[in-house]
PDB file of N, CA, C and O in Angstrom:
ATOM      1  N   MET A   1      36.415  10.036  40.975  1.00  0.00           N
ATOM      2  CA  MET A   1      36.022   9.579  39.645  1.00  0.00           C
ATOM      3  C   MET A   1      36.142   8.058  39.506  1.00  0.00           C
ATOM      4  O   MET A   1      36.062   7.509  38.407  1.00  0.00           O
ATOM      5  N   GLU A   2      36.332   7.408  40.629  1.00  0.00           N
ATOM      6  CA  GLU A   2      36.410   5.945  40.622  1.00  0.00           C
ATOM      7  C   GLU A   2      35.112   5.333  40.094  1.00  0.00           C
ATOM      8  O   GLU A   2      35.139   4.361  39.339  1.00  0.00           O
ATOM      9  N   ARG A   3      33.983   5.905  40.493  1.00  0.00           N
ATOM     10  CA  ARG A   3      32.691   5.372  40.054  1.00  0.00           C
ATOM     11  C   ARG A   3      32.540   5.507  38.542  1.00  0.00           C
ATOM     12  O   ARG A   3      31.967   4.631  37.894  1.00  0.00           O
ATOM     13  N   LEU A   4      33.041   6.579  37.988  1.00  0.00           N
ATOM     14  CA  LEU A   4      32.994   6.757  36.535  1.00  0.00           C
ATOM     15  C   LEU A   4      33.803   5.664  35.841  1.00  0.00           C
ATOM     16  O   LEU A   4      33.371   5.109  34.831  1.00  0.00           O
ATOM     17  N   LYS A   5      34.978   5.359  36.388  1.00  0.00           N
ATOM     18  CA  LYS A   5      35.798   4.275  35.831  1.00  0.00           C
ATOM     19  C   LYS A   5      35.047   2.946  35.893  1.00  0.00           C
ATOM     20  O   LYS A   5      35.110   2.143  34.962  1.00  0.00           O
ATOM     21  N   GLU A   6      34.337   2.725  37.000  1.00  0.00           N
ATOM     22  CA  GLU A   6      33.554   1.492  37.133  1.00  0.00           C
ATOM     23  C   GLU A   6      32.476   1.428  36.066  1.00  0.00           C
ATOM     24  O   GLU A   6      32.285   0.384  35.442  1.00  0.00           O
ATOM     25  N   HIS A   7      31.764   2.537  35.844  1.00  0.00           N
ATOM     26  CA  HIS A   7      30.719   2.570  34.820  1.00  0.00           C
ATOM     27  C   HIS A   7      31.301   2.267  33.436  1.00  0.00           C
ATOM     28  O   HIS A   7      30.724   1.493  32.673  1.00  0.00           O
ATOM     29  N   LYS A   8      32.422   2.868  33.121  1.00  0.00           N
ATOM     30  CA  LYS A   8      33.063   2.618  31.825  1.00  0.00           C
ATOM     31  C   LYS A   8      33.458   1.155  31.686  1.00  0.00           C
ATOM     32  O   LYS A   8      33.251   0.546  30.636  1.00  0.00           O
ATOM     33  N   ARG A   9      34.030   0.593  32.752  1.00  0.00           N
ATOM     34  CA  ARG A   9      34.439  -0.812  32.732  1.00  0.00           C
ATOM     35  C   ARG A   9      33.217  -1.727  32.552  1.00  0.00           C
ATOM     36  O   ARG A   9      33.268  -2.698  31.797  1.00  0.00           O
ATOM     37  N   HIS A  10      32.132  -1.411  33.246  1.00  0.00           N
ATOM     38  CA  HIS A  10      30.909  -2.206  33.106  1.00  0.00           C
ATOM     39  C   HIS A  10      30.410  -2.180  31.663  1.00  0.00           C
ATOM     40  O   HIS A  10      29.976  -3.204  31.136  1.00  0.00           O
ATOM     41  N   CYS A  11      30.470  -1.015  31.027  1.00  0.00           N
ATOM     42  CA  CYS A  11      30.025  -0.906  29.636  1.00  0.00           C
ATOM     43  C   CYS A  11      30.925  -1.706  28.706  1.00  0.00           C
ATOM     44  O   CYS A  11      30.448  -2.402  27.811  1.00  0.00           O
ATOM     45  N   LYS A  12      32.219  -1.601  28.924  1.00  0.00           N
ATOM     46  CA  LYS A  12      33.176  -2.323  28.080  1.00  0.00           C
ATOM     47  C   LYS A  12      32.978  -3.832  28.197  1.00  0.00           C
ATOM     48  O   LYS A  12      33.077  -4.556  27.207  1.00  0.00           O
ATOM     49  N   ASN A  13      32.697  -4.306  29.421  1.00  0.00           N
ATOM     50  CA  ASN A  13      32.577  -5.751  29.675  1.00  0.00           C
ATOM     51  C   ASN A  13      31.143  -6.262  29.584  1.00  0.00           C
ATOM     52  O   ASN A  13      30.882  -7.433  29.858  1.00  0.00           O
ATOM     53  N   CYS A  14      30.215  -5.391  29.201  1.00  0.00           N
ATOM     54  CA  CYS A  14      28.804  -5.760  29.088  1.00  0.00           C
ATOM     55  C   CYS A  14      28.297  -6.386  30.383  1.00  0.00           C
ATOM     56  O   CYS A  14      27.682  -7.453  30.368  1.00  0.00           O
ATOM     57  N   ASP A  15      28.556  -5.725  31.484  1.00  0.00           N
ATOM     58  CA  ASP A  15      28.164  -6.210  32.807  1.00  0.00           C
ATOM     59  C   ASP A  15      26.652  -6.038  32.993  1.00  0.00           C
ATOM     60  O   ASP A  15      26.156  -4.911  32.981  1.00  0.00           O
ATOM     61  N   PRO A  16      25.912  -7.146  33.165  1.00  0.00           N
ATOM     62  CA  PRO A  16      24.457  -7.049  33.298  1.00  0.00           C
ATOM     63  C   PRO A  16      24.002  -6.434  34.616  1.00  0.00           C
ATOM     64  O   PRO A  16      22.820  -6.131  34.773  1.00  0.00           O
ATOM     65  N   GLN A  17      24.909  -6.246  35.560  1.00  0.00           N
ATOM     66  CA  GLN A  17      24.559  -5.660  36.851  1.00  0.00           C
ATOM     67  C   GLN A  17      24.501  -4.128  36.777  1.00  0.00           C
ATOM     68  O   GLN A  17      24.049  -3.484  37.724  1.00  0.00           O
ATOM     69  N   SER A  18      24.943  -3.555  35.689  1.00  0.00           N
ATOM     70  CA  SER A  18      25.018  -2.111  35.537  1.00  0.00           C
ATOM     71  C   SER A  18      23.900  -1.612  34.626  1.00  0.00           C
ATOM     72  O   SER A  18      23.768  -2.066  33.489  1.00  0.00           O
ATOM     73  N   ALA A  19      23.095  -0.671  35.133  1.00  0.00           N
ATOM     74  CA  ALA A  19      22.018  -0.109  34.316  1.00  0.00           C
ATOM     75  C   ALA A  19      22.580   0.640  33.109  1.00  0.00           C
ATOM     76  O   ALA A  19      21.991   0.608  32.029  1.00  0.00           O
ATOM     77  N   ILE A  20      23.705   1.306  33.288  1.00  0.00           N
ATOM     78  CA  ILE A  20      24.313   2.033  32.160  1.00  0.00           C
ATOM     79  C   ILE A  20      24.795   1.048  31.102  1.00  0.00           C
ATOM     80  O   ILE A  20      24.561   1.252  29.910  1.00  0.00           O
ATOM     81  N   SER A  21      25.462  -0.014  31.529  1.00  0.00           N
ATOM     82  CA  SER A  21      25.935  -1.029  30.591  1.00  0.00           C
ATOM     83  C   SER A  21      24.755  -1.662  29.849  1.00  0.00           C
ATOM     84  O   SER A  21      24.808  -1.859  28.635  1.00  0.00           O
ATOM     85  N   GLU A  22      23.717  -1.970  30.574  1.00  0.00           N
ATOM     86  CA  GLU A  22      22.525  -2.557  29.955  1.00  0.00           C
ATOM     87  C   GLU A  22      21.962  -1.609  28.896  1.00  0.00           C
ATOM     88  O   GLU A  22      21.601  -2.038  27.800  1.00  0.00           O
ATOM     89  N   HIS A  23      21.889  -0.333  29.225  1.00  0.00           N
ATOM     90  CA  HIS A  23      21.386   0.662  28.282  1.00  0.00           C
ATOM     91  C   HIS A  23      22.267   0.717  27.028  1.00  0.00           C
ATOM     92  O   HIS A  23      21.764   0.733  25.905  1.00  0.00           O
ATOM     93  N   VAL A  24      23.589   0.745  27.237  1.00  0.00           N
ATOM     94  CA  VAL A  24      24.521   0.825  26.110  1.00  0.00           C
ATOM     95  C   VAL A  24      24.362  -0.382  25.186  1.00  0.00           C
ATOM     96  O   VAL A  24      24.293  -0.230  23.967  1.00  0.00           O
ATOM     97  N   TRP A  25      24.304  -1.580  25.769  1.00  0.00           N
ATOM     98  CA  TRP A  25      24.249  -2.781  24.939  1.00  0.00           C
ATOM     99  C   TRP A  25      22.879  -2.992  24.301  1.00  0.00           C
ATOM    100  O   TRP A  25      22.788  -3.628  23.251  1.00  0.00           O
ATOM    101  N   GLU A  26      21.821  -2.479  24.904  1.00  0.00           N
ATOM    102  CA  GLU A  26      20.499  -2.574  24.287  1.00  0.00           C
ATOM    103  C   GLU A  26      20.328  -1.529  23.187  1.00  0.00           C
ATOM    104  O   GLU A  26      19.474  -1.674  22.312  1.00  0.00           O
ATOM    105  N   ASN A  27      21.137  -0.486  23.237  1.00  0.00           N
ATOM    106  CA  ASN A  27      21.046   0.612  22.263  1.00  0.00           C
ATOM    107  C   ASN A  27      22.411   0.827  21.622  1.00  0.00           C
ATOM    108  O   ASN A  27      22.900   1.955  21.548  1.00  0.00           O
ATOM    109  N   ILE A  28      23.012  -0.242  21.166  1.00  0.00           N
ATOM    110  CA  ILE A  28      24.399  -0.219  20.693  1.00  0.00           C
ATOM    111  C   ILE A  28      24.636   0.820  19.609  1.00  0.00           C
ATOM    112  O   ILE A  28      25.735   1.363  19.498  1.00  0.00           O
ATOM    113  N   GLU A  29      23.604   1.103  18.802  1.00  0.00           N
ATOM    114  CA  GLU A  29      23.793   2.099  17.742  1.00  0.00           C
ATOM    115  C   GLU A  29      23.967   3.503  18.304  1.00  0.00           C
ATOM    116  O   GLU A  29      24.429   4.403  17.603  1.00  0.00           O
ATOM    117  N   HIS A  30      23.594   3.693  19.582  1.00  0.00           N
ATOM    118  CA  HIS A  30      23.755   4.994  20.233  1.00  0.00           C
ATOM    119  C   HIS A  30      24.770   4.933  21.367  1.00  0.00           C
ATOM    120  O   HIS A  30      24.778   5.803  22.238  1.00  0.00           O
ATOM    121  N   SER A  31      25.612   3.930  21.366  1.00  0.00           N
ATOM    122  CA  SER A  31      26.525   3.716  22.500  1.00  0.00           C
ATOM    123  C   SER A  31      27.515   4.864  22.693  1.00  0.00           C
ATOM    124  O   SER A  31      28.038   5.050  23.791  1.00  0.00           O
ATOM    125  N   ASN A  32      27.770   5.623  21.653  1.00  0.00           N
ATOM    126  CA  ASN A  32      28.688   6.758  21.791  1.00  0.00           C
ATOM    127  C   ASN A  32      27.983   8.018  22.279  1.00  0.00           C
ATOM    128  O   ASN A  32      28.604   9.074  22.401  1.00  0.00           O
ATOM    129  N   ASP A  33      26.673   7.905  22.562  1.00  0.00           N
ATOM    130  CA  ASP A  33      25.908   9.067  23.012  1.00  0.00           C
ATOM    131  C   ASP A  33      26.219   9.451  24.460  1.00  0.00           C
ATOM    132  O   ASP A  33      25.950  10.582  24.865  1.00  0.00           O
ATOM    133  N   ILE A  34      26.775   8.538  25.235  1.00  0.00           N
ATOM    134  CA  ILE A  34      27.100   8.855  26.624  1.00  0.00           C
ATOM    135  C   ILE A  34      28.282   9.801  26.619  1.00  0.00           C
ATOM    136  O   ILE A  34      29.332   9.499  26.052  1.00  0.00           O
ATOM    137  N   GLN A  35      28.108  10.934  27.247  1.00  0.00           N
ATOM    138  CA  GLN A  35      29.141  11.969  27.259  1.00  0.00           C
ATOM    139  C   GLN A  35      29.962  11.838  28.545  1.00  0.00           C
ATOM    140  O   GLN A  35      29.763  12.579  29.508  1.00  0.00           O
ATOM    141  N   TRP A  36      30.884  10.884  28.533  1.00  0.00           N
ATOM    142  CA  TRP A  36      31.678  10.577  29.723  1.00  0.00           C
ATOM    143  C   TRP A  36      32.445  11.799  30.231  1.00  0.00           C
ATOM    144  O   TRP A  36      32.575  11.994  31.440  1.00  0.00           O
ATOM    145  N   ASP A  37      32.947  12.612  29.320  1.00  0.00           N
ATOM    146  CA  ASP A  37      33.755  13.772  29.727  1.00  0.00           C
ATOM    147  C   ASP A  37      32.924  14.848  30.423  1.00  0.00           C
ATOM    148  O   ASP A  37      33.471  15.719  31.100  1.00  0.00           O
ATOM    149  N   ASP A  38      31.611  14.786  30.255  1.00  0.00           N
ATOM    150  CA  ASP A  38      30.728  15.772  30.880  1.00  0.00           C
ATOM    151  C   ASP A  38      30.130  15.265  32.193  1.00  0.00           C
ATOM    152  O   ASP A  38      29.343  15.968  32.826  1.00  0.00           O
ATOM    153  N   ALA A  39      30.498  14.058  32.601  1.00  0.00           N
ATOM    154  CA  ALA A  39      29.958  13.489  33.843  1.00  0.00           C
ATOM    155  C   ALA A  39      30.397  14.335  35.035  1.00  0.00           C
ATOM    156  O   ALA A  39      31.523  14.828  35.091  1.00  0.00           O
ATOM    157  N   LYS A  40      29.485  14.487  35.977  1.00  0.00           N
ATOM    158  CA  LYS A  40      29.767  15.298  37.163  1.00  0.00           C
ATOM    159  C   LYS A  40      29.362  14.531  38.417  1.00  0.00           C
ATOM    160  O   LYS A  40      28.397  13.767  38.413  1.00  0.00           O
ATOM    161  N   ILE A  41      30.110  14.746  39.475  1.00  0.00           N
ATOM    162  CA  ILE A  41      29.740  14.201  40.775  1.00  0.00           C
ATOM    163  C   ILE A  41      28.728  15.161  41.370  1.00  0.00           C
ATOM    164  O   ILE A  41      29.017  16.345  41.540  1.00  0.00           O
ATOM    165  N   ILE A  42      27.535  14.656  41.689  1.00  0.00           N
ATOM    166  CA  ILE A  42      26.516  15.542  42.247  1.00  0.00           C
ATOM    167  C   ILE A  42      26.454  15.442  43.770  1.00  0.00           C
ATOM    168  O   ILE A  42      26.001  16.373  44.435  1.00  0.00           O
ATOM    169  N   ILE A  43      26.903  14.331  44.317  1.00  0.00           N
ATOM    170  CA  ILE A  43      26.910  14.147  45.764  1.00  0.00           C
ATOM    171  C   ILE A  43      28.117  13.292  46.134  1.00  0.00           C
ATOM    172  O   ILE A  43      28.387  12.276  45.494  1.00  0.00           O
ATOM    173  N   LYS A  44      28.837  13.708  47.165  1.00  0.00           N
ATOM    174  CA  LYS A  44      29.936  12.890  47.681  1.00  0.00           C
ATOM    175  C   LYS A  44      29.532  12.325  49.032  1.00  0.00           C
ATOM    176  O   LYS A  44      29.117  13.063  49.926  1.00  0.00           O
ATOM    177  N   GLU A  45      29.653  11.049  49.169  1.00  0.00           N
ATOM    178  CA  GLU A  45      29.363  10.390  50.439  1.00  0.00           C
ATOM    179  C   GLU A  45      30.098   9.061  50.455  1.00  0.00           C
ATOM    180  O   GLU A  45      29.887   8.221  49.581  1.00  0.00           O
ATOM    181  N   HIS A  46      30.951   8.870  51.433  1.00  0.00           N
ATOM    182  CA  HIS A  46      31.752   7.648  51.499  1.00  0.00           C
ATOM    183  C   HIS A  46      31.051   6.515  52.238  1.00  0.00           C
ATOM    184  O   HIS A  46      31.391   5.346  52.055  1.00  0.00           O
ATOM    185  N   ARG A  47      30.074   6.859  53.070  1.00  0.00           N
ATOM    186  CA  ARG A  47      29.345   5.832  53.818  1.00  0.00           C
ATOM    187  C   ARG A  47      28.224   5.282  52.949  1.00  0.00           C
ATOM    188  O   ARG A  47      27.493   6.033  52.302  1.00  0.00           O
ATOM    189  N   LYS A  48      28.101   3.959  52.945  1.00  0.00           N
ATOM    190  CA  LYS A  48      27.178   3.274  52.036  1.00  0.00           C
ATOM    191  C   LYS A  48      25.718   3.716  52.195  1.00  0.00           C
ATOM    192  O   LYS A  48      25.112   4.172  51.226  1.00  0.00           O
ATOM    193  N   TYR A  49      25.158   3.593  53.368  1.00  0.00           N
ATOM    194  CA  TYR A  49      23.724   3.861  53.526  1.00  0.00           C
ATOM    195  C   TYR A  49      23.360   5.329  53.329  1.00  0.00           C
ATOM    196  O   TYR A  49      22.376   5.623  52.650  1.00  0.00           O
ATOM    197  N   PRO A  50      24.122   6.257  53.901  1.00  0.00           N
ATOM    198  CA  PRO A  50      23.805   7.670  53.587  1.00  0.00           C
ATOM    199  C   PRO A  50      23.936   7.967  52.091  1.00  0.00           C
ATOM    200  O   PRO A  50      23.167   8.762  51.549  1.00  0.00           O
ATOM    201  N   ARG A  51      24.912   7.330  51.417  1.00  0.00           N
ATOM    202  CA  ARG A  51      25.079   7.532  49.968  1.00  0.00           C
ATOM    203  C   ARG A  51      23.854   7.022  49.218  1.00  0.00           C
ATOM    204  O   ARG A  51      23.373   7.676  48.292  1.00  0.00           O
ATOM    205  N   GLU A  52      23.348   5.853  49.617  1.00  0.00           N
ATOM    206  CA  GLU A  52      22.175   5.297  48.942  1.00  0.00           C
ATOM    207  C   GLU A  52      20.943   6.175  49.162  1.00  0.00           C
ATOM    208  O   GLU A  52      20.123   6.338  48.257  1.00  0.00           O
ATOM    209  N   ILE A  53      20.816   6.730  50.345  1.00  0.00           N
ATOM    210  CA  ILE A  53      19.691   7.621  50.623  1.00  0.00           C
ATOM    211  C   ILE A  53      19.802   8.888  49.781  1.00  0.00           C
ATOM    212  O   ILE A  53      18.822   9.329  49.182  1.00  0.00           O
ATOM    213  N   LYS A  54      20.998   9.470  49.738  1.00  0.00           N
ATOM    214  CA  LYS A  54      21.206  10.679  48.940  1.00  0.00           C
ATOM    215  C   LYS A  54      20.974  10.407  47.455  1.00  0.00           C
ATOM    216  O   LYS A  54      20.404  11.235  46.744  1.00  0.00           O
ATOM    217  N   GLU A  55      21.420   9.239  46.998  1.00  0.00           N
ATOM    218  CA  GLU A  55      21.201   8.879  45.597  1.00  0.00           C
ATOM    219  C   GLU A  55      19.705   8.748  45.312  1.00  0.00           C
ATOM    220  O   GLU A  55      19.221   9.207  44.277  1.00  0.00           O
ATOM    221  N   SER A  56      18.985   8.125  46.227  1.00  0.00           N
ATOM    222  CA  SER A  56      17.546   7.963  46.060  1.00  0.00           C
ATOM    223  C   SER A  56      16.843   9.318  45.972  1.00  0.00           C
ATOM    224  O   SER A  56      15.949   9.505  45.147  1.00  0.00           O
ATOM    225  N   ILE A  57      17.245  10.247  46.812  1.00  0.00           N
ATOM    226  CA  ILE A  57      16.662  11.589  46.786  1.00  0.00           C
ATOM    227  C   ILE A  57      16.982  12.279  45.462  1.00  0.00           C
ATOM    228  O   ILE A  57      16.115  12.923  44.872  1.00  0.00           O
ATOM    229  N   ALA A  58      18.218  12.149  44.995  1.00  0.00           N
ATOM    230  CA  ALA A  58      18.612  12.765  43.717  1.00  0.00           C
ATOM    231  C   ALA A  58      17.809  12.171  42.560  1.00  0.00           C
ATOM    232  O   ALA A  58      17.408  12.893  41.648  1.00  0.00           O
ATOM    233  N   ILE A  59      17.575  10.871  42.596  1.00  0.00           N
ATOM    234  CA  ILE A  59      16.789  10.205  41.550  1.00  0.00           C
ATOM    235  C   ILE A  59      15.350  10.706  41.574  1.00  0.00           C
ATOM    236  O   ILE A  59      14.778  11.019  40.529  1.00  0.00           O
ATOM    237  N   LYS A  60      14.765  10.781  42.769  1.00  0.00           N
ATOM    238  CA  LYS A  60      13.387  11.279  42.888  1.00  0.00           C
ATOM    239  C   LYS A  60      13.279  12.709  42.350  1.00  0.00           C
ATOM    240  O   LYS A  60      12.336  13.034  41.628  1.00  0.00           O
ATOM    241  N   ASN A  61      14.244  13.559  42.702  1.00  0.00           N
ATOM    242  CA  ASN A  61      14.241  14.944  42.217  1.00  0.00           C
ATOM    243  C   ASN A  61      14.345  14.996  40.698  1.00  0.00           C
ATOM    244  O   ASN A  61      13.654  15.786  40.054  1.00  0.00           O
ATOM    245  N   ALA A  62      15.202  14.161  40.126  1.00  0.00           N
ATOM    246  CA  ALA A  62      15.355  14.123  38.670  1.00  0.00           C
ATOM    247  C   ALA A  62      14.065  13.664  38.003  1.00  0.00           C
ATOM    248  O   ALA A  62      13.669  14.197  36.967  1.00  0.00           O
ATOM    249  N   MET A  63      13.416  12.674  38.604  1.00  0.00           N
ATOM    250  CA  MET A  63      12.154  12.176  38.041  1.00  0.00           C
ATOM    251  C   MET A  63      11.085  13.264  38.069  1.00  0.00           C
ATOM    252  O   MET A  63      10.320  13.407  37.115  1.00  0.00           O
ATOM    253  N   GLN A  64      11.028  14.026  39.153  1.00  0.00           N
ATOM    254  CA  GLN A  64      10.047  15.103  39.256  1.00  0.00           C
ATOM    255  C   GLN A  64      10.306  16.189  38.210  1.00  0.00           C
ATOM    256  O   GLN A  64       9.373  16.829  37.726  1.00  0.00           O
ATOM    257  N   LYS A  65      11.564  16.387  37.871  1.00  0.00           N
ATOM    258  CA  LYS A  65      11.928  17.390  36.866  1.00  0.00           C
ATOM    259  C   LYS A  65      11.902  16.815  35.456  1.00  0.00           C
ATOM    260  O   LYS A  65      12.225  17.504  34.488  1.00  0.00           O
ATOM    261  N   LYS A  66      11.512  15.538  35.348  1.00  0.00           N
ATOM    262  CA  LYS A  66      11.423  14.837  34.052  1.00  0.00           C
ATOM    263  C   LYS A  66      12.781  14.731  33.358  1.00  0.00           C
ATOM    264  O   LYS A  66      12.866  14.779  32.131  1.00  0.00           O
ATOM    265  N   ILE A  67      13.836  14.586  34.153  1.00  0.00           N
ATOM    266  CA  ILE A  67      15.181  14.383  33.608  1.00  0.00           C
ATOM    267  C   ILE A  67      15.326  12.909  33.271  1.00  0.00           C
ATOM    268  O   ILE A  67      15.072  12.068  34.134  1.00  0.00           O
ATOM    269  N   PRO A  68      15.725  12.558  32.051  1.00  0.00           N
ATOM    270  CA  PRO A  68      15.867  11.145  31.678  1.00  0.00           C
ATOM    271  C   PRO A  68      16.894  10.441  32.570  1.00  0.00           C
ATOM    272  O   PRO A  68      17.957  10.986  32.864  1.00  0.00           O
ATOM    273  N   LEU A  69      16.560   9.242  32.985  1.00  0.00           N
ATOM    274  CA  LEU A  69      17.433   8.465  33.867  1.00  0.00           C
ATOM    275  C   LEU A  69      17.759   7.113  33.251  1.00  0.00           C
ATOM    276  O   LEU A  69      17.007   6.590  32.429  1.00  0.00           O
ATOM    277  N   MET A  70      18.902   6.555  33.666  1.00  0.00           N
ATOM    278  CA  MET A  70      19.253   5.207  33.249  1.00  0.00           C
ATOM    279  C   MET A  70      19.160   4.224  34.407  1.00  0.00           C
ATOM    280  O   MET A  70      19.542   3.063  34.266  1.00  0.00           O
ATOM    281  N   ASN A  71      18.662   4.674  35.538  1.00  0.00           N
ATOM    282  CA  ASN A  71      18.523   3.770  36.670  1.00  0.00           C
ATOM    283  C   ASN A  71      17.422   2.759  36.382  1.00  0.00           C
ATOM    284  O   ASN A  71      16.453   3.054  35.683  1.00  0.00           O
ATOM    285  N   ARG A  72      17.588   1.570  36.931  1.00  0.00           N
ATOM    286  CA  ARG A  72      16.548   0.560  36.790  1.00  0.00           C
ATOM    287  C   ARG A  72      15.362   0.936  37.663  1.00  0.00           C
ATOM    288  O   ARG A  72      15.488   1.705  38.616  1.00  0.00           O
ATOM    289  N   LYS A  73      14.212   0.381  37.320  1.00  0.00           N
ATOM    290  CA  LYS A  73      12.994   0.681  38.053  1.00  0.00           C
ATOM    291  C   LYS A  73      13.143   0.408  39.550  1.00  0.00           C
ATOM    292  O   LYS A  73      12.707   1.216  40.369  1.00  0.00           O
ATOM    293  N   GLU A  74      13.757  -0.726  39.917  1.00  0.00           N
ATOM    294  CA  GLU A  74      13.898  -1.056  41.338  1.00  0.00           C
ATOM    295  C   GLU A  74      14.841  -0.093  42.055  1.00  0.00           C
ATOM    296  O   GLU A  74      14.729   0.093  43.266  1.00  0.00           O
ATOM    297  N   GLU A  75      15.767   0.522  41.318  1.00  0.00           N
ATOM    298  CA  GLU A  75      16.671   1.498  41.919  1.00  0.00           C
ATOM    299  C   GLU A  75      15.963   2.824  42.152  1.00  0.00           C
ATOM    300  O   GLU A  75      16.363   3.601  43.020  1.00  0.00           O
ATOM    301  N   ARG A  76      14.924   3.084  41.388  1.00  0.00           N
ATOM    302  CA  ARG A  76      14.202   4.346  41.509  1.00  0.00           C
ATOM    303  C   ARG A  76      13.133   4.280  42.581  1.00  0.00           C
ATOM    304  O   ARG A  76      12.586   5.310  42.973  1.00  0.00           O
ATOM    305  N   GLY A  77      12.830   3.094  43.056  1.00  0.00           N
ATOM    306  CA  GLY A  77      11.774   2.964  44.041  1.00  0.00           C
ATOM    307  C   GLY A  77      10.396   3.055  43.430  1.00  0.00           C
ATOM    308  O   GLY A  77       9.427   3.355  44.129  1.00  0.00           O
ATOM    309  N   SER A  78      10.288   2.799  42.119  1.00  0.00           N
ATOM    310  CA  SER A  78       8.992   2.868  41.431  1.00  0.00           C
ATOM    311  C   SER A  78       8.383   1.494  41.308  1.00  0.00           C
ATOM    312  O   SER A  78       7.292   1.350  40.757  1.00  0.00           O
TER     313      SER A  78
END
């Protein structure tokens, strides 16, 4: 859950490098809409490149299923 802590910290500090933080600060009136307690790890991978590949596949699958995403366009490969 370290990554979840990072996301929360990015939101608190308005970190422009984080797509979630950017979303929260651009939509401040809905900033409490993120359900942190319901967050789930969908893939575990400690190695950087395999993790990025798995994340890319998960993003593509979500896009095909029309699941709303907070990833930036360049992260989605679009």
